[in-house]
C-alpha positions in Angstrom: 75.3 99.7 87.1 75.9 99.3 90.8 79.3 100.5 91.9 81.3 97.8 93.8 84.7 98.7 95.0 85.7 95.5 97.0 85.4 91.8 96.3 86.9 88.5 97.5 87.4 85.8 94.9 89.0 82.3 94.9 91.5 81.4 92.2 92.7 77.9 91.4 95.6 77.3 89.0 95.5 74.2 86.9 97.1 70.9 88.0 100.0 69.6 86.0 99.4 66.6 83.8 100.8 63.1 84.9 103.7 61.4 83.2 103.0 58.3 81.2 104.4 54.7 81.6 104.7 53.3 78.1 107.0 51.0 76.0 107.7 50.7 72.3 105.8 47.9 70.7 106.7 47.5 67.1 106.9 44.6 64.7 110.2 42.8 65.2 110.9 44.9 68.3 108.9 43.1 71.0 110.8 44.6 73.9 111.3 48.2 72.9 112.5 50.8 75.4 110.3 53.2 77.4 108.6 55.9 75.5 106.2 57.5 78.0 105.8 61.2 77.5 105.7 64.0 80.1 102.5 65.7 81.2 101.7 69.3 80.4 102.0 72.2 82.9 98.9 73.5 84.5 97.5 76.9 83.5 98.2 79.9 85.7 95.8 82.6 86.8 96.7 86.2 85.7 94.9 89.4 86.5 94.9 92.0 83.7 94.1 95.7 84.2 91.4 96.7 81.7 90.5 100.4 81.3 87.1 99.4 79.9 86.0 98.3 83.4 85.0 100.7 86.1 83.6 98.5 88.9 84.2 95.1 90.5 80.5 94.2 90.3 81.1 91.1 88.1 82.9 89.5 91.0 79.7 89.6 93.1 78.2 87.0 90.8 81.2 84.9 90.1 83.7 84.2 92.8 85.5 81.0 91.7 88.0 81.0 88.8 89.8 77.9 87.7 92.6 77.6 85.1 92.8 74.6 82.8 94.8 71.6 84.0 97.7 70.1 82.0 97.0 67.0 79.9 98.6 63.7 80.7 101.6 62.4 78.7 101.1 59.6 76.2 103.1 56.9 74.5 105.5 57.4 71.6 107.1 60.2 73.7 104.1 62.4 73.2 104.0 65.3 75.7 100.6 66.3 77.1 99.3 69.8 76.2 99.8 72.5 78.8 96.8 74.2 80.3 95.8 77.6 79.0 96.4 80.5 81.4 93.3 82.1 82.8 93.1 85.8 82.4 90.8 87.7 84.7 90.1 91.3 83.8 89.8 93.9 86.5 89.5 97.7 86.5 92.6 99.9 86.4 93.4 100.9 90.0 92.7 97.5 91.6 94.8 96.7 94.6 95.3 92.9 95.0 96.1 91.2 98.3 96.0 87.7 99.8 92.8 87.5 101.8 94.3 85.0 104.3 97.6 86.8 105.1 96.9 90.4 104.0 100.0 90.4 101.8 99.8 92.9 99.0 100.5 91.1 95.7 100.3 94.0 93.3 98.7 97.3 92.4 97.3 97.4 88.9 97.6 101.1 88.1 98.6 100.9 84.5 96.3 99.8 81.6 97.3 96.4 80.3 99.3 95.6 83.4 99.5 91.8 84.1 99.8 90.3 87.6 100.3 86.5 88.0 98.4 85.5 91.2 98.4 81.6 91.1 101.0 79.5 89.4 100.0 76.4 87.5 101.2 73.0 88.7 104.4 71.4 87.3 104.1 68.5 84.8 104.8 64.9 85.7 107.7 63.0 84.0 107.2 60.0 81.8 109.1 56.7 82.3 111.6 57.7 79.6 113.3 59.8 82.2 114.0 56.9 84.5 115.8 54.6 82.1 119.3 53.6 83.2 121.9 51.0 82.5 120.5 48.9 85.3 116.9 49.5 84.7 116.1 49.2 81.0 112.3 49.0 81.4 111.3 51.4 84.2 107.7 51.3 85.2 107.9 54.6 87.0 106.4 58.0 86.2 105.6 61.0 88.3 102.4 62.8 88.8 101.8 66.4 88.1 101.7 68.8 91.1 98.6 70.7 92.1 98.3 74.3 91.1 98.3 77.2 93.6 95.0 78.0 95.3 94.4 81.5 96.7 91.7 83.7 98.0 92.2 87.2 96.8 90.9 90.5 98.1 90.3 93.0 95.3 90.0 96.7 96.2 89.3 99.3 93.6 90.9 102.6 94.3 90.1 105.2 91.7 92.9 107.1 90.0 92.5 110.8 90.4 94.8 113.8 90.8 92.6 115.7 93.3 90.1 114.5 95.8 87.1 116.3 97.3 86.5 115.7 101.0 83.7 117.1 103.2 80.7 116.5 105.3 77.4 115.5 103.7 75.7 118.4 101.9 78.9 120.5 101.8 78.3 120.9 98.1 81.1 118.5 96.8 78.9 117.1 94.0 77.8 120.5 92.9 81.4 121.7 92.8 82.4 118.7 90.7 79.6 119.5 88.3 80.7 123.1 88.2 84.3 122.3 87.5 83.9 119.4 85.0 81.6 117.7 82.6 80.6 115.1 85.3 76.9 115.1 86.2 76.7 113.4 89.6 73.4 113.1 91.5 72.7 116.3 93.4 69.9 116.8 96.0 69.4 118.6 99.3 69.7 115.6 101.7 72.6 113.8 103.2 74.5 111.0 101.3 73.3 111.9 97.9 76.6 110.6 96.7 76.7 106.9 97.3 79.8 106.0 95.3 82.8 107.9 94.0 82.3 110.2 91.0 85.1 111.3 88.7 85.3 114.3 86.5 88.0 115.7 84.2 88.6 119.4 84.7 90.0 121.1 81.6 91.4 124.5 81.0 92.8 124.9 77.5 95.3 122.0 77.0 95.7 121.4 80.7 93.6 119.0 82.7 93.3 117.0 85.9 91.0 114.3 87.2 88.8 115.2 90.2 87.2 112.6 92.5 84.2 113.2 94.7 83.5 110.7 97.4 80.6 110.2 99.8 80.5 112.6 102.7 82.5 111.7 105.8 80.8 112.1 109.2 82.0 112.0 112.8 82.7 108.4 113.8 83.6 107.4 110.3 86.8 105.8 111.5 84.7 103.5 113.6 82.4 102.6 110.7 79.7 105.3 110.8 78.3 106.7 107.6 79.6 106.0 104.1 82.7 108.0 103.8 85.2 105.7 105.5 84.5 102.9 103.1 85.4 105.2 100.2 88.3 107.1 101.7 90.6 104.6 99.9 89.6 106.4 96.7 91.5 109.5 97.7 94.5 107.5 98.8 96.2 107.9 95.4 95.4 111.6 95.0 98.2 114.2 95.3 96.1 117.0 96.5 93.0 117.1 98.7 90.3 119.9 98.6 88.3 120.0 101.8 84.9 121.5 101.0 83.1 123.2 103.8 79.6 124.8 103.8 80.5 128.4 104.8 76.9 129.3 105.5 75.2 126.2 106.9 71.4 126.5 107.0 71.2 124.6 110.3 73.5 127.0 112.1 76.3 124.5 112.5 79.9 125.7 112.9 82.1 125.5 109.7 85.2 125.3 112.0 83.9 122.2 113.7 83.2 120.6 110.3 86.8 121.1 109.2 88.1 119.7 112.4 85.8 116.7 112.1 87.2 115.8 108.7 90.8 116.3 109.9 90.2 114.0 112.9 88.6 111.2 110.8 91.5 111.4 108.3 94.0 111.0 111.1 92.2 108.0 112.5 91.8 106.4 109.0 95.3 106.9 107.7 97.9 109.3 109.3 99.8 109.5 106.1 96.7 110.6 104.2 96.0 113.2 106.9 99.5 114.7 106.3 98.8 115.0 102.5 98.6 118.6 101.2 95.0 119.8 101.8 93.4 123.1 100.7 90.3 124.6 102.2 87.4 125.4 99.9 84.7 127.5 101.6 81.6 126.8 99.5 78.1 128.3 99.2 79.4 131.9 99.7 76.5 133.1 97.5 74.3 132.6 100.6 76.3 135.2 102.5 75.7 139.0 102.4 78.3 140.4 99.8 79.6 143.0 102.3 80.2 140.3 105.0 81.5 137.5 102.7 85.2 138.2 102.9 85.3 138.9 106.6 83.3 135.8 107.4 85.6 133.5 105.4 88.7 135.1 106.9 87.3 134.6 110.4 86.8 130.9 109.8 90.5 130.5 108.7 91.7 132.6 111.6 89.8 130.4 114.1 91.2 127.3 112.5 94.7 128.7 112.4 94.7 127.7 108.8 98.1 128.4 107.2 97.6 126.7 103.8 95.7 127.9 100.7 92.0 128.6 101.0 89.4 129.7 98.5 85.9 131.2 98.9 83.7 129.8 96.1 80.1 129.3 95.1 79.6 126.0 93.2 76.0 127.1 92.4 77.0 130.4 90.7 80.6 129.6 89.7 82.1 132.4 91.7 85.7 131.8 92.6 85.9 128.5 90.7 88.1 129.8 88.0 90.7 131.0 90.5 90.5 127.6 92.3 91.1 125.6 89.1 94.0 127.8 88.0 95.7 127.4 91.4 95.2 123.6 91.4 96.6 123.3 87.8 99.6 125.3 88.8 100.2 123.2 91.9 99.9 119.9 90.1 102.4 121.0 87.6 104.8 121.8 90.4 104.2 118.3 91.8 104.6 116.4 88.5 108.0 114.9 89.6 106.2 113.5 92.6 103.7 111.6 90.5 102.3 108.4 92.1 104.5 105.4 91.9 103.8 102.7 89.4 103.9 99.0 89.8 103.7 96.6 92.8 103.4 97.9 96.3 
């Protein structure tokens, strides 16, 4: 199934039913009083977070959603039936905003969470409500009001504890496969990863969710490449792992690669750029064993890197156990800072 992480839809709540003008007409009561019933309320539109969904692809084929209108009132004080609310199921992690104003309406980060997005119209009143001592036979009723109409922007932001960042071919997908049971597409050419991949990393009874996104390239903040479009998927993570090819075959500088990612993060979202970020020097199996440690330390020294860093080989598994242990320990320390739940 094609991965789709953004969609715009139009939702229309149901109109309220009209009130009725009616009078009692019974044998021996030729001039009975008013008995027009009220209309029913229009149905509302509600978004529901469904853990069974993983993409917004369904909204590429259907963009208009209408809730049922309320029925009109009838004689004998019969009230019209209210319209049924329309439930639209979206993936957990969907951020909902008004497409016209940009106002964030809600963030569906909990399974089963419900978010009303368009309120149904109010019912009209029957002529019974307008009877008075001076008007015993009112011929007045009110119409139901229109339901709310909105265009919504849906953005899917995956829920993960840790996010992998790096240039194309840094080995992020290979690392994801080495650490978890996920099997992303892996090949020796740029942009093998075309959509976010998730994997669950388990060690004993402890686990965390790891997200791999498409590679970020220079100019991503201006729209180049694929990474910027998917950086939203690491916005919820608590820890970022910046994966760098420590031994690039093309002779490029790993230090420049680290600085490129840092610059694009800052341009995309300064708050995300300040999030805790660890350096993972990958593909160290391609370095001579006697030069491996010194080479990695030299990279960190040139960067002035003061945070944690790890030398690993996703291909052989070297260093990955130490990396996972450190991540698990740090996440446990960060548990009280778990991502906020509910509306933004």
